[in-house]
C-alpha positions in Angstrom: 76.6 81.3 95.5 76.8 77.6 95.2 76.5 74.5 92.7 75.4 71.2 93.0 78.7 70.0 94.1 79.8 72.8 96.8 80.5 76.1 96.9 81.3 78.0 93.8 84.7 79.3 94.6 86.1 82.4 92.3 89.3 84.2 92.6 88.2 87.2 92.9 86.0 86.0 96.2 89.3 84.4 97.8 91.2 87.3 97.0 89.1 89.7 98.7 88.8 87.4 101.6 92.8 87.0 101.9 92.8 90.7 101.3 91.0 91.8 104.1 93.4 89.3 106.5 96.3 90.8 104.8 95.2 94.4 105.7 94.7 93.2 109.3 98.2 91.8 109.8 99.5 95.1 108.5 97.3 97.5 110.5 98.9 99.8 113.1 97.2 97.9 115.9 99.1 95.1 114.8 102.2 96.0 114.3 102.2 97.5 117.9 101.1 94.1 119.1 103.7 92.2 116.7 106.1 94.5 118.0 106.0 93.5 121.8 106.0 90.1 121.6 109.8 87.9 122.2 112.0 88.2 118.5 111.0 84.9 117.4 107.9 85.4 117.7 107.6 88.6 115.7 109.8 86.8 113.2 107.8 84.1 112.4 105.3 86.6 112.2 106.7 88.5 109.8 108.1 86.3 108.1 104.2 84.2 107.7 102.8 87.4 106.9 105.1 88.2 103.8 104.6 84.6 102.4 101.0 85.4 102.5 101.3 88.5 100.5 103.1 86.7 97.9 100.6 84.0 97.2 98.1 86.8 97.3 100.6 88.2 94.0 100.5 85.5 92.3 97.1 84.4 92.6 95.8 87.3 91.3 98.2 87.5 88.4 96.6 84.1 88.0 94.5 83.4 85.2 91.8 81.2 86.6 91.1 79.2 83.7 94.5 77.9 84.8 93.5 77.3 88.1 89.6 76.8 88.9 90.3 73.0 89.5 93.0 73.4 92.0 91.1 76.4 93.7 88.0 74.3 94.0 89.5 71.0 94.9 90.9 73.2 98.2 88.0 75.4 98.5 86.8 74.3 101.6 91.0 73.8 103.1 91.3 77.5 101.8 88.2 79.1 103.5 88.5 76.9 106.7 92.2 78.4 107.2 91.1 81.8 106.2 88.3 81.4 108.7 90.8 80.5 111.4 93.0 83.4 110.6 90.4 85.7 110.6 89.5 84.8 114.4 93.0 84.3 115.6 94.5 87.9 114.5 93.4 89.7 117.5 95.1 87.1 119.6 98.8 88.3 118.6 99.9 86.5 122.2 99.7 83.2 120.0 101.5 84.6 116.9 103.9 81.3 116.3 100.4 79.8 116.4 99.4 82.6 113.7 102.2 82.2 112.0 101.6 78.6 111.6 97.9 79.3 110.4 99.1 81.4 107.8 101.9 79.2 106.5 99.4 76.4 106.2 97.1 79.2 104.2 99.8 79.8 101.9 101.0 76.0 101.2 97.0 75.2 100.5 97.4 78.3 98.3 100.9 76.9 96.6 98.4 74.0 95.6 96.6 76.0 93.5 98.9 78.4 92.2 102.6 77.8 91.8 103.5 80.8 94.7 107.7 80.5 94.8 109.0 80.4 91.0 
């Protein structure tokens, strides 16, 4: 769906996409791959994954009326970040890069809704 000014952004669609990434990040296959990484990369991945989960919880509690403007203003960057995460999750040899991508998405979410209260 789209409007004259660009894609119509909904909280539900954004949450659905983020939850898909989150489920993949917590999947047994991912856990096994992360366990084989050096400790520093494991820590970076686990920290970023936790930040993503926190951002999802905060976004799910936010009222759409309060976040609509920011969600729409950051829609492209958020969508691009989610797409990048989805594509790169299978390649956990680059876990630090994936963690940085998560942190970028979390940063965009932070502009939409206050993640850290």
